[in-house]
LOVEXVO-448232 format. One record per residue: residue number from 1; x, y, z of N, C-alpha, C, O in turn. Coordinates in Angstrom, 3 decimals. Example, Ala and Ser with C-alpha at 12.3 -4.5 7.8 and 13.67 -1.06 7.14 Angstrom:
+-----+----------+----------+----------+----------+----------+----------+----------+----------+----------+----------+----------+----------+
: num :      nxx :      nyy :      nzz :     caxx :     cayy :     cazz :      cxx :      cyy :      czz :      oxx :      oyy :      ozz :
+-----+----------+----------+----------+----------+----------+----------+----------+----------+----------+----------+----------+----------+
:   1 :   13.190 :   -5.690 :    7.800 :   12.300 :   -4.500 :    7.800 :   13.200 :   -3.300 :    7.800 :   14.236 :   -3.319 :    8.465 :
:   2 :   12.850 :   -2.250 :    7.080 :   13.670 :   -1.060 :    7.140 :   12.900 :    0.030 :    7.870 :   13.409 :    1.138 :    8.039 :
+-----+----------+----------+----------+----------+----------+----------+----------+----------+----------+----------+----------+----------+
END
This chain:
+-----+----------+----------+----------+----------+----------+----------+----------+----------+----------+----------+----------+----------+
: num :      nxx :      nyy :      nzz :     caxx :     cayy :     cazz :      cxx :      cyy :      czz :      oxx :      oyy :      ozz :
+-----+----------+----------+----------+----------+----------+----------+----------+----------+----------+----------+----------+----------+
:   1 :   29.157 :   98.340 :   79.288 :   29.668 :   98.680 :   77.972 :   29.695 :  100.192 :   77.736 :   28.680 :  100.877 :   77.850 :
:   2 :   31.083 :  100.767 :   77.350 :   30.963 :  101.987 :   77.040 :   30.250 :  102.445 :   75.582 :   29.726 :  103.544 :   75.401 :
:   3 :   30.333 :  101.471 :   74.680 :   29.793 :  101.827 :   73.465 :   28.854 :  100.764 :   73.178 :   29.366 :   99.802 :   72.604 :
:   4 :   27.522 :  100.674 :   73.442 :   26.775 :   99.542 :   73.219 :   26.398 :   99.307 :   72.003 :   25.921 :   98.201 :   71.753 :
:   5 :   26.525 :  100.282 :   70.983 :   26.218 :  100.048 :   69.674 :   27.549 :  100.344 :   68.953 :   28.205 :  101.356 :   69.200 :
:   6 :   27.878 :   99.508 :   68.144 :   28.965 :   99.767 :   67.069 :   28.623 :   99.889 :   65.709 :   28.110 :   98.907 :   65.171 :
:   7 :   28.816 :  100.936 :   65.040 :   28.605 :  101.050 :   63.512 :   29.481 :  100.170 :   62.822 :   30.702 :  100.211 :   62.972 :
:   8 :   28.795 :   99.242 :   61.946 :   29.475 :   98.514 :   60.826 :   29.297 :   99.068 :   59.535 :   28.187 :   99.254 :   59.037 :
:   9 :   30.540 :   99.375 :   58.902 :   30.433 :   99.862 :   57.623 :   30.750 :   98.807 :   56.611 :   31.811 :   98.185 :   56.635 :
:  10 :   29.760 :   98.607 :   55.673 :   29.846 :   97.660 :   54.716 :   30.719 :   98.143 :   53.632 :   30.504 :   99.261 :   53.166 :
:  11 :   31.680 :   97.417 :   53.184 :   32.800 :   97.561 :   52.214 :   32.927 :   96.294 :   51.179 :   32.561 :   95.125 :   51.305 :
:  12 :   33.547 :   96.936 :   50.171 :   33.634 :   96.055 :   48.983 :   35.151 :   95.819 :   48.719 :   35.673 :   96.281 :   47.704 :
:  13 :   35.852 :   95.106 :   49.625 :   37.281 :   94.853 :   49.655 :   38.177 :   95.800 :   50.119 :   39.386 :   95.572 :   50.069 :
:  14 :   37.680 :   96.961 :   50.620 :   38.478 :   98.212 :   51.216 :   38.605 :   98.265 :   52.719 :   39.213 :   99.210 :   53.221 :
:  15 :   38.054 :   97.280 :   53.507 :   37.741 :   97.422 :   54.843 :   39.026 :   97.510 :   55.630 :   39.011 :   98.177 :   56.664 :
:  16 :   40.065 :   96.944 :   55.273 :   41.268 :   97.150 :   56.013 :   42.116 :   98.380 :   55.713 :   42.782 :   98.960 :   56.571 :
:  17 :   42.045 :   98.727 :   54.462 :   42.640 :   99.892 :   53.965 :   41.881 :  101.266 :   54.506 :   42.466 :  102.317 :   54.767 :
:  18 :   40.634 :  101.061 :   54.604 :   39.716 :  102.421 :   55.121 :   39.794 :  102.373 :   56.538 :   39.522 :  103.403 :   57.154 :
:  19 :   40.142 :  101.277 :   57.199 :   40.124 :  101.319 :   58.773 :   41.667 :  101.733 :   59.117 :   41.898 :  102.361 :   60.150 :
:  20 :   42.589 :  101.409 :   58.329 :   43.978 :  101.992 :   58.313 :   43.918 :  103.588 :   58.134 :   44.638 :  104.286 :   58.848 :
:  21 :   43.191 :  104.079 :   57.329 :   43.018 :  105.456 :   56.870 :   42.303 :  106.214 :   57.960 :   42.744 :  107.321 :   58.265 :
:  22 :   41.145 :  105.686 :   58.635 :   40.639 :  106.340 :   59.839 :   41.416 :  106.504 :   60.960 :   41.360 :  107.539 :   61.624 :
:  23 :   42.255 :  105.430 :   61.279 :   43.048 :  105.382 :   62.498 :   44.224 :  106.328 :   62.308 :   44.876 :  106.632 :   63.307 :
:  24 :   44.567 :  106.836 :   61.082 :   45.522 :  107.654 :   60.802 :   45.198 :  109.133 :   60.931 :   46.022 :  109.982 :   61.273 :
:  25 :   44.092 :  109.337 :   60.666 :   43.242 :  110.534 :   60.614 :   42.932 :  111.036 :   61.977 :   43.228 :  112.194 :   62.273 :
:  26 :   42.351 :  110.238 :   62.831 :   41.670 :  110.597 :   64.155 :   42.746 :  110.204 :   65.352 :   43.389 :  109.155 :   65.341 :
:  27 :   42.832 :  111.119 :   66.291 :   43.386 :  110.738 :   67.432 :   42.686 :  109.750 :   68.191 :   41.505 :  109.497 :   67.953 :
:  28 :   43.439 :  109.083 :   69.231 :   42.739 :  108.010 :   70.029 :   41.981 :  106.921 :   69.225 :   40.855 :  106.530 :   69.531 :
:  29 :   42.633 :  106.507 :   68.266 :   42.177 :  105.513 :   67.279 :   43.175 :  104.279 :   67.049 :   44.384 :  104.507 :   67.043 :
:  30 :   42.728 :  103.065 :   66.872 :   43.495 :  101.974 :   66.729 :   42.689 :  100.853 :   65.861 :   41.470 :  100.894 :   65.695 :
:  31 :   43.452 :   99.957 :   65.392 :   42.947 :   98.779 :   64.965 :   42.832 :   97.824 :   66.145 :   43.849 :   97.684 :   66.823 :
:  32 :   41.880 :   97.233 :   66.443 :   41.580 :   96.238 :   67.441 :   41.891 :   94.756 :   66.956 :   42.556 :   93.942 :   67.597 :
:  33 :   41.361 :   94.565 :   65.844 :   41.307 :   93.180 :   65.377 :   41.019 :   92.984 :   64.018 :   40.242 :   93.797 :   63.517 :
:  34 :   41.455 :   92.114 :   63.325 :   41.253 :   91.793 :   61.935 :   40.879 :   90.211 :   61.762 :   41.641 :   89.335 :   62.172 :
:  35 :   39.747 :   89.950 :   61.175 :   39.272 :   88.628 :   61.037 :   39.468 :   88.354 :   59.492 :   39.010 :   89.188 :   58.712 :
:  36 :   40.056 :   87.345 :   59.049 :   40.442 :   87.264 :   57.651 :   39.451 :   86.142 :   56.972 :   39.060 :   85.205 :   57.668 :
:  37 :   39.063 :   86.256 :   55.634 :   38.420 :   85.200 :   54.961 :   39.365 :   83.913 :   54.855 :   40.557 :   83.933 :   54.546 :
:  38 :   38.675 :   82.907 :   55.139 :   39.312 :   81.430 :   55.125 :   39.434 :   81.015 :   53.821 :   38.893 :   81.671 :   52.932 :
:  39 :   40.171 :   79.854 :   53.532 :   40.253 :   79.427 :   52.046 :   39.068 :   78.712 :   51.614 :   38.916 :   78.404 :   50.432 :
:  40 :   38.058 :   78.381 :   52.688 :   37.131 :   77.749 :   52.347 :   35.509 :   78.743 :   52.376 :   34.396 :   78.279 :   52.620 :
:  41 :   35.820 :   80.049 :   52.079 :   34.659 :   80.961 :   52.323 :   33.806 :   80.841 :   51.164 :   34.264 :   80.530 :   50.065 :
:  42 :   32.528 :   81.088 :   51.376 :   31.479 :   81.161 :   50.434 :   31.674 :   82.613 :   49.585 :   31.141 :   82.859 :   48.503 :
:  43 :   32.451 :   83.393 :   50.244 :   32.538 :   84.782 :   49.558 :   33.822 :   84.722 :   48.540 :   34.146 :   85.733 :   47.916 :
:  44 :   34.404 :   83.715 :   48.429 :   35.574 :   83.857 :   47.544 :   35.546 :   84.183 :   46.007 :   36.556 :   84.383 :   45.331 :
:  45 :   34.254 :   84.210 :   45.548 :   34.176 :   84.773 :   44.109 :   34.368 :   86.271 :   44.280 :   34.695 :   86.938 :   43.298 :
:  46 :   34.187 :   86.833 :   45.454 :   34.426 :   88.341 :   45.768 :   35.899 :   88.683 :   46.166 :   36.535 :   89.650 :   45.748 :
:  47 :   36.339 :   87.726 :   47.046 :   37.599 :   88.046 :   47.836 :   38.376 :   86.851 :   47.956 :   37.860 :   85.739 :   48.068 :
:  48 :   39.792 :   87.095 :   47.933 :   40.732 :   85.926 :   48.077 :   40.896 :   85.450 :   49.557 :   40.740 :   86.239 :   50.489 :
:  49 :   41.197 :   84.220 :   49.733 :   41.585 :   84.000 :   51.047 :   42.336 :   84.695 :   51.619 :   43.168 :   85.232 :   50.888 :
:  50 :   42.406 :   84.960 :   52.845 :   43.213 :   86.160 :   53.651 :   42.874 :   87.611 :   53.671 :   43.365 :   88.411 :   54.467 :
:  51 :   42.047 :   87.887 :   52.793 :   41.485 :   89.175 :   52.563 :   40.668 :   89.601 :   53.889 :   39.914 :   88.756 :   54.371 :
:  52 :   40.768 :   90.747 :   54.446 :   40.168 :   91.031 :   55.697 :   38.569 :   90.798 :   55.568 :   37.961 :   91.391 :   54.677 :
:  53 :   38.081 :   90.177 :   56.209 :   36.527 :   89.941 :   56.442 :   36.025 :   90.956 :   57.282 :   35.220 :   91.775 :   56.838 :
:  54 :   36.424 :   90.987 :   58.472 :   35.999 :   92.062 :   59.457 :   37.118 :   92.828 :   60.262 :   37.948 :   92.232 :   60.948 :
:  55 :   37.075 :   94.067 :   60.135 :   38.162 :   94.900 :   60.788 :   37.262 :   95.627 :   61.971 :   36.251 :   96.309 :   61.807 :
:  56 :   37.917 :   95.289 :   63.200 :   37.300 :   95.980 :   64.473 :   38.369 :   97.012 :   64.553 :   39.554 :   96.723 :   64.385 :
:  57 :   37.848 :   98.502 :   64.870 :   38.637 :   99.647 :   65.243 :   37.947 :  100.494 :   66.016 :   36.744 :  100.394 :   66.259 :
:  58 :   38.742 :  101.410 :   66.449 :   38.119 :  102.685 :   67.298 :   38.488 :  103.826 :   66.242 :   39.460 :  103.756 :   65.491 :
:  59 :   37.637 :  104.820 :   66.285 :   37.859 :  106.257 :   65.809 :   37.502 :  107.091 :   66.832 :   36.324 :  107.200 :   67.172 :
:  60 :   38.552 :  107.799 :   67.455 :   38.336 :  108.835 :   68.594 :   37.657 :  108.163 :   69.707 :   36.749 :  108.787 :   70.255 :
:  61 :   37.964 :  106.945 :   70.142 :   37.518 :  106.220 :   71.111 :   36.093 :  105.410 :   70.862 :   35.727 :  104.509 :   71.617 :
:  62 :   35.393 :  105.815 :   69.788 :   34.035 :  105.075 :   69.309 :   34.478 :  103.586 :   68.608 :   35.263 :  103.532 :   67.661 :
:  63 :   33.982 :  102.644 :   69.095 :   34.083 :  101.435 :   68.347 :   33.233 :  101.321 :   66.911 :   32.036 :  101.591 :   66.810 :
:  64 :   34.092 :  100.869 :   65.827 :   33.673 :  100.614 :   64.556 :   34.105 :   99.366 :   64.207 :   35.050 :   98.790 :   64.746 :
:  65 :   33.221 :   98.797 :   63.033 :   33.676 :   97.702 :   62.318 :   33.600 :   98.130 :   60.862 :   32.919 :   99.072 :   60.458 :
:  66 :   34.325 :   97.385 :   60.154 :   34.263 :   97.477 :   58.765 :   34.202 :   95.997 :   57.993 :   35.090 :   95.149 :   58.083 :
:  67 :   33.231 :   95.888 :   57.378 :   33.024 :   94.472 :   56.737 :   33.065 :   94.382 :   55.409 :   32.275 :   94.997 :   54.692 :
:  68 :   34.098 :   93.516 :   54.911 :   34.191 :   93.460 :   53.405 :   33.124 :   92.297 :   52.939 :   33.478 :   91.119 :   52.900 :
:  69 :   31.891 :   92.682 :   52.614 :   30.862 :   91.841 :   52.181 :   30.666 :   91.604 :   50.847 :   30.112 :   90.566 :   50.482 :
:  70 :   31.143 :   92.637 :   49.880 :   30.998 :   92.587 :   48.542 :   30.243 :   93.756 :   47.848 :   29.974 :   94.766 :   48.498 :
:  71 :   29.923 :   93.644 :   46.642 :   29.364 :   94.658 :   45.733 :   28.042 :   95.214 :   46.055 :   27.714 :   96.352 :   45.719 :
:  72 :   27.160 :   94.274 :   46.817 :   25.762 :   94.506 :   46.907 :   25.253 :   95.713 :   47.306 :   24.391 :   96.242 :   46.606 :
:  73 :   25.723 :   96.357 :   48.535 :   25.343 :   97.484 :   49.147 :   26.598 :   98.697 :   49.112 :   27.494 :   98.876 :   49.937 :
:  74 :   26.351 :   99.327 :   48.045 :   27.440 :  100.543 :   48.083 :   27.158 :  101.657 :   48.973 :   25.984 :  101.765 :   49.328 :
:  75 :   28.007 :  102.518 :   49.409 :   27.731 :  103.467 :   50.371 :   26.657 :  104.804 :   49.832 :   26.604 :  105.176 :   48.660 :
:  76 :   25.995 :  105.293 :   50.755 :   25.113 :  106.405 :   50.237 :   25.115 :  107.330 :   51.564 :   25.509 :  106.995 :   52.681 :
:  77 :   24.563 :  108.608 :   51.156 :   24.454 :  109.491 :   52.122 :   23.301 :  109.294 :   53.235 :   23.084 :  110.035 :   54.193 :
:  78 :   22.795 :  108.425 :   52.969 :   21.673 :  107.962 :   54.044 :   22.256 :  107.803 :   55.401 :   21.539 :  108.010 :   56.380 :
:  79 :   23.540 :  107.439 :   55.545 :   24.149 :  107.374 :   56.905 :   25.441 :  108.275 :   56.917 :   26.268 :  108.240 :   56.005 :
:  80 :   25.528 :  108.951 :   57.845 :   26.793 :  109.617 :   57.757 :   27.393 :  109.886 :   59.217 :   26.617 :  109.784 :   60.167 :
:  81 :   28.514 :  110.169 :   59.411 :   29.342 :  110.265 :   60.759 :   29.557 :  111.784 :   61.103 :   30.204 :  112.518 :   60.357 :
:  82 :   29.003 :  112.198 :   62.226 :   29.433 :  113.653 :   62.605 :   30.646 :  113.615 :   63.384 :   30.822 :  112.771 :   64.263 :
:  83 :   31.538 :  114.560 :   63.067 :   32.792 :  114.985 :   63.690 :   32.445 :  116.381 :   64.317 :   32.368 :  117.370 :   63.587 :
:  84 :   32.233 :  116.462 :   65.691 :   32.324 :  117.772 :   66.147 :   33.797 :  118.391 :   66.477 :   34.659 :  117.902 :   67.207 :
:  85 :   33.832 :  119.428 :   65.841 :   35.313 :  120.187 :   66.042 :   35.198 :  121.216 :   66.903 :   34.102 :  121.655 :   67.250 :
:  86 :   36.422 :  121.722 :   67.351 :   36.531 :  122.757 :   68.277 :   36.837 :  124.184 :   67.464 :   36.512 :  125.257 :   67.973 :
:  87 :   37.409 :  124.119 :   66.320 :   37.904 :  125.310 :   65.635 :   38.062 :  125.299 :   64.410 :   38.008 :  124.195 :   63.869 :
:  88 :   38.285 :  126.389 :   63.645 :   38.414 :  125.996 :   62.134 :   39.613 :  125.266 :   61.765 :   39.732 :  124.591 :   60.742 :
:  89 :   40.499 :  125.443 :   62.665 :   41.693 :  124.633 :   62.090 :   41.605 :  123.164 :   62.317 :   42.245 :  122.389 :   61.606 :
:  90 :   40.894 :  122.785 :   63.210 :   40.493 :  121.454 :   63.371 :   39.563 :  120.914 :   62.214 :   39.718 :  119.838 :   61.637 :
:  91 :   38.543 :  121.867 :   61.968 :   37.589 :  121.560 :   60.858 :   38.624 :  121.299 :   59.510 :   38.660 :  120.239 :   58.886 :
:  92 :   39.210 :  122.152 :   59.297 :   39.837 :  122.157 :   58.038 :   40.966 :  120.903 :   57.950 :   41.074 :  120.405 :   56.830 :
:  93 :   41.677 :  120.437 :   58.841 :   42.210 :  119.212 :   58.959 :   41.648 :  118.014 :   58.801 :   42.261 :  117.102 :   58.245 :
:  94 :   40.442 :  117.877 :   59.262 :   39.679 :  116.915 :   59.076 :   38.900 :  116.722 :   57.462 :   38.732 :  115.691 :   56.811 :
:  95 :   38.589 :  117.896 :   57.203 :   38.182 :  118.116 :   55.926 :   38.982 :  117.810 :   54.855 :   38.587 :  117.119 :   53.916 :
:  96 :   40.282 :  118.364 :   54.949 :   41.189 :  118.173 :   53.948 :   41.519 :  116.602 :   54.120 :   41.594 :  116.021 :   53.037 :
:  97 :   41.685 :  115.971 :   55.011 :   41.992 :  114.657 :   55.272 :   41.015 :  113.765 :   54.592 :   41.390 :  112.873 :   53.832 :
:  98 :   39.716 :  114.008 :   54.870 :   38.729 :  113.173 :   54.388 :   38.538 :  113.118 :   52.775 :   38.332 :  112.091 :   52.128 :
:  99 :   38.643 :  114.361 :   52.291 :   38.427 :  114.513 :   50.824 :   39.741 :  114.245 :   50.011 :   39.659 :  114.220 :   48.783 :
: 100 :   40.917 :  114.049 :   50.610 :   42.202 :  113.720 :   50.007 :   42.091 :  112.483 :   49.115 :   41.361 :  111.547 :   49.442 :
: 101 :   42.762 :  112.476 :   48.065 :   42.725 :  111.172 :   47.329 :   41.541 :  110.582 :   46.743 :   41.399 :  109.359 :   46.761 :
: 102 :   40.661 :  111.368 :   46.212 :   39.450 :  110.752 :   45.635 :   38.259 :  111.237 :   46.591 :   37.193 :  111.108 :   45.990 :
: 103 :   38.116 :  111.677 :   47.688 :   36.955 :  112.219 :   48.378 :   36.178 :  113.197 :   47.803 :   36.591 :  113.615 :   46.721 :
: 104 :   35.178 :  113.667 :   48.231 :   34.552 :  114.661 :   47.618 :   33.590 :  115.737 :   48.541 :   32.830 :  115.350 :   49.428 :
: 105 :   33.740 :  116.858 :   48.232 :   33.010 :  117.859 :   48.972 :   31.376 :  117.843 :   48.701 :   30.927 :  117.564 :   47.589 :
: 106 :   30.607 :  118.143 :   49.732 :   29.261 :  118.114 :   49.426 :   28.723 :  119.358 :   50.120 :   29.598 :  120.190 :   50.357 :
: 107 :   27.545 :  119.667 :   50.484 :   27.050 :  120.872 :   50.834 :   26.814 :  120.722 :   52.370 :   26.626 :  119.624 :   52.896 :
: 108 :   26.838 :  121.997 :   53.107 :   26.614 :  122.153 :   54.398 :   27.510 :  121.240 :   55.408 :   27.115 :  120.620 :   56.396 :
: 109 :   28.512 :  121.311 :   55.006 :   29.649 :  120.572 :   56.128 :   29.754 :  119.237 :   55.815 :   30.480 :  118.580 :   56.562 :
: 110 :   29.064 :  118.502 :   54.641 :   29.294 :  117.044 :   54.425 :   30.150 :  117.026 :   53.432 :   30.327 :  117.918 :   52.602 :
: 111 :   30.823 :  115.741 :   53.535 :   31.695 :  115.297 :   52.550 :   31.863 :  113.795 :   52.412 :   31.463 :  113.088 :   53.337 :
: 112 :   32.380 :  113.283 :   51.413 :   32.599 :  111.771 :   51.290 :   34.044 :  111.499 :   51.347 :   34.789 :  112.323 :   50.817 :
: 113 :   34.558 :  110.434 :   51.929 :   35.914 :  110.104 :   51.741 :   36.070 :  109.205 :   50.650 :   35.054 :  108.785 :   50.096 :
: 114 :   37.188 :  108.853 :   50.264 :   37.614 :  107.948 :   49.222 :   36.968 :  106.712 :   49.131 :   36.930 :  106.069 :   48.082 :
: 115 :   36.456 :  106.348 :   50.182 :   35.679 :  104.960 :   50.234 :   34.337 :  105.174 :   50.079 :   33.678 :  104.134 :   50.056 :
: 116 :   33.669 :  106.285 :   49.957 :   32.300 :  106.524 :   49.774 :   31.361 :  106.721 :   51.096 :   30.132 :  106.751 :   51.142 :
: 117 :   32.295 :  106.844 :   52.142 :   31.583 :  106.955 :   53.577 :   31.358 :  108.482 :   53.625 :   32.209 :  109.252 :   53.181 :
: 118 :   30.041 :  108.964 :   54.245 :   29.720 :  110.398 :   54.235 :   30.035 :  110.734 :   55.709 :   29.798 :  109.985 :   56.656 :
: 119 :   30.607 :  111.976 :   55.782 :   30.912 :  112.554 :   56.992 :   30.258 :  113.937 :   57.188 :   29.909 :  114.604 :   56.214 :
: 120 :   30.096 :  114.363 :   58.460 :   29.705 :  115.834 :   58.486 :   30.772 :  116.284 :   59.638 :   30.911 :  115.796 :   60.759 :
: 121 :   31.441 :  117.295 :   59.066 :   32.557 :  118.054 :   60.021 :   31.843 :  119.328 :   60.499 :   31.585 :  120.250 :   59.724 :
: 122 :   31.531 :  119.344 :   61.818 :   30.632 :  120.464 :   62.316 :   31.309 :  120.993 :   63.660 :   31.656 :  120.268 :   64.593 :
: 123 :   31.432 :  122.330 :   63.601 :   32.147 :  123.007 :   64.752 :   30.934 :  122.928 :   65.980 :   29.739 :  123.142 :   65.776 :
: 124 :   31.457 :  122.621 :   67.098 :   30.564 :  122.526 :   68.417 :   29.959 :  123.820 :   68.630 :   28.859 :  123.922 :   69.172 :
: 125 :   30.705 :  124.932 :   68.180 :   29.888 :  126.360 :   68.307 :   28.644 :  126.317 :   67.558 :   27.606 :  126.789 :   68.022 :
: 126 :   28.722 :  125.678 :   66.231 :   27.551 :  125.785 :   65.444 :   26.332 :  125.176 :   66.345 :   25.265 :  125.781 :   66.440 :
: 127 :   26.577 :  123.926 :   67.000 :   25.680 :  123.279 :   67.627 :   25.392 :  124.072 :   68.859 :   24.258 :  123.920 :   69.313 :
: 128 :   26.093 :  124.789 :   69.414 :   25.705 :  125.561 :   70.641 :   24.816 :  126.663 :   70.091 :   23.740 :  126.819 :   70.668 :
: 129 :   25.128 :  127.517 :   68.973 :   24.453 :  128.514 :   68.435 :   23.171 :  128.074 :   67.985 :   22.255 :  128.877 :   68.164 :
: 130 :   22.876 :  126.914 :   67.406 :   21.747 :  126.379 :   67.272 :   20.683 :  126.312 :   68.328 :   19.536 :  126.726 :   68.161 :
: 131 :   21.139 :  125.764 :   69.424 :   20.478 :  125.444 :   70.468 :   20.100 :  126.610 :   71.244 :   19.023 :  126.610 :   71.841 :
: 132 :   20.987 :  127.733 :   71.297 :   20.659 :  129.024 :   71.997 :   20.124 :  130.196 :   71.242 :   19.816 :  131.253 :   71.792 :
: 133 :   20.024 :  129.963 :   69.932 :   19.658 :  131.162 :   69.196 :   18.049 :  131.454 :   69.197 :   17.153 :  130.623 :   69.348 :
: 134 :   17.951 :  132.590 :   69.029 :   16.425 :  133.151 :   68.633 :   15.984 :  132.594 :   67.313 :   16.816 :  132.085 :   66.562 :
: 135 :   14.887 :  132.657 :   67.037 :   14.425 :  132.192 :   65.667 :   15.135 :  133.097 :   64.566 :   15.528 :  132.584 :   63.518 :
: 136 :   15.296 :  134.509 :   64.839 :   15.997 :  135.264 :   63.804 :   17.471 :  134.733 :   63.629 :   17.890 :  134.500 :   62.495 :
: 137 :   18.221 :  134.549 :   64.682 :   19.459 :  134.206 :   64.727 :   19.772 :  133.118 :   63.913 :   20.609 :  133.160 :   63.011 :
: 138 :   18.817 :  131.717 :   64.359 :   18.801 :  130.506 :   63.671 :   18.518 :  130.741 :   61.963 :   19.181 :  130.193 :   61.082 :
: 139 :   17.666 :  131.447 :   61.794 :   17.249 :  131.904 :   60.301 :   18.563 :  132.351 :   59.744 :   19.076 :  131.620 :   58.896 :
: 140 :   19.178 :  133.439 :   60.097 :   20.429 :  133.869 :   59.532 :   21.607 :  132.771 :   59.343 :   22.296 :  132.638 :   58.331 :
: 141 :   21.684 :  132.043 :   60.490 :   22.633 :  131.033 :   60.617 :   22.504 :  129.986 :   59.604 :   23.470 :  129.716 :   58.890 :
: 142 :   21.162 :  129.249 :   59.460 :   20.933 :  128.359 :   58.327 :   20.934 :  128.869 :   57.125 :   21.259 :  128.164 :   56.169 :
: 143 :   20.581 :  130.139 :   56.970 :   20.823 :  130.799 :   55.637 :   22.273 :  130.788 :   55.166 :   22.520 :  130.441 :   54.011 :
: 144 :   23.243 :  131.149 :   56.003 :   24.507 :  131.183 :   55.631 :   25.065 :  129.697 :   55.341 :   25.737 :  129.436 :   54.343 :
: 145 :   24.685 :  128.688 :   56.397 :   25.174 :  127.519 :   56.199 :   24.707 :  126.671 :   54.884 :   25.398 :  125.761 :   54.425 :
: 146 :   23.625 :  127.019 :   54.407 :   23.176 :  126.455 :   53.212 :   23.944 :  126.827 :   52.026 :   23.879 :  126.182 :   50.979 :
: 147 :   24.632 :  127.809 :   52.176 :   25.492 :  128.232 :   51.113 :   26.787 :  127.700 :   51.018 :   27.492 :  127.923 :   50.033 :
: 148 :   27.195 :  126.941 :   52.068 :   28.637 :  126.526 :   52.148 :   28.745 :  125.196 :   51.796 :   27.755 :  124.465 :   51.781 :
: 149 :   30.114 :  124.722 :   51.445 :   30.361 :  123.289 :   51.464 :   31.269 :  123.033 :   52.647 :   30.740 :  122.331 :   53.509 :
: 150 :   32.442 :  123.407 :   52.891 :   33.243 :  123.354 :   54.072 :   32.836 :  124.449 :   54.779 :   32.914 :  125.585 :   54.311 :
: 151 :   32.374 :  124.186 :   55.953 :   32.003 :  125.434 :   56.784 :   32.925 :  126.129 :   57.203 :   34.053 :  125.662 :   57.361 :
: 152 :   32.590 :  127.485 :   57.482 :   33.516 :  128.721 :   57.701 :   32.851 :  129.146 :   58.974 :   31.765 :  129.725 :   58.968 :
: 153 :   33.559 :  128.833 :   60.142 :   32.972 :  129.146 :   61.504 :   32.921 :  130.649 :   61.692 :   31.896 :  131.091 :   62.213 :
: 154 :   33.892 :  131.514 :   61.339 :   33.652 :  133.027 :   61.341 :   32.478 :  133.561 :   60.659 :   31.823 :  134.477 :   61.156 :
: 155 :   32.191 :  133.029 :   59.550 :   30.959 :  133.516 :   58.679 :   29.741 :  133.024 :   59.427 :   28.755 :  133.758 :   59.502 :
: 156 :   29.749 :  131.767 :   60.011 :   28.731 :  131.449 :   60.740 :   28.339 :  132.208 :   61.952 :   27.180 :  132.441 :   62.293 :
: 157 :   29.478 :  132.591 :   62.601 :   29.353 :  133.331 :   63.888 :   28.921 :  134.728 :   63.474 :   28.081 :  135.302 :   64.167 :
: 158 :   29.456 :  135.350 :   62.345 :   28.847 :  136.649 :   61.874 :   27.350 :  136.587 :   61.475 :   26.571 :  137.440 :   61.901 :
: 159 :   26.914 :  135.512 :   60.602 :   25.561 :  135.534 :   60.576 :   24.696 :  135.329 :   61.688 :   23.560 :  135.803 :   61.678 :
: 160 :   25.134 :  134.665 :   62.645 :   24.188 :  134.545 :   63.783 :   24.190 :  135.857 :   64.608 :   23.169 :  136.254 :   65.170 :
: 161 :   25.375 :  136.519 :   64.663 :   25.361 :  137.831 :   65.334 :   24.615 :  138.969 :   64.556 :   24.372 :  140.033 :   65.126 :
: 162 :   24.183 :  138.703 :   63.009 :   23.432 :  139.685 :   62.411 :   24.452 :  140.572 :   61.716 :   24.011 :  141.509 :   61.049 :
: 163 :   25.840 :  140.375 :   61.799 :   26.889 :  141.123 :   61.155 :   26.640 :  140.968 :   59.633 :   26.307 :  139.877 :   59.170 :
: 164 :   26.809 :  142.107 :   58.830 :   26.709 :  142.042 :   57.371 :   27.841 :  141.464 :   56.977 :   28.901 :  141.675 :   57.565 :
: 165 :   27.720 :  140.563 :   55.794 :   29.071 :  140.071 :   55.139 :   29.816 :  140.955 :   54.316 :   30.870 :  140.580 :   53.802 :
+-----+----------+----------+----------+----------+----------+----------+----------+----------+----------+----------+----------+----------+
END
């Protein structure tokens, strides 16, 4: 198995719409299969027959599933998906795409999409700096990061280097 664990995102009627959105935003992404609620489903008080029950899809080659299970379990920040990006342009593209049409910015590179799913859009360079930095560099890096919503890679690199803002 190339991906032995598949994240399954609980949705309340938006599984197919959300999967379509994700595969439109990320390269190397596609809908693999949609299973629909039958006419005799126990969940018909929530969903009409023919509504997507389970959508299997890939985002950037990673398998995912979205399950229309009902209103019992709303999204929270307790789980988020990290998007490692190469540069500011890629970061900005994902950030803008995720917060569009009802998404929301949060702190430190976190945002929510319009379906309530939490994402972290993080430059690979930030991860490299964290791993290689001295305690002083990491303190400056984290000090700068904690003031940001959308991450600014140039400002993070300047903080890491000790350059005055």
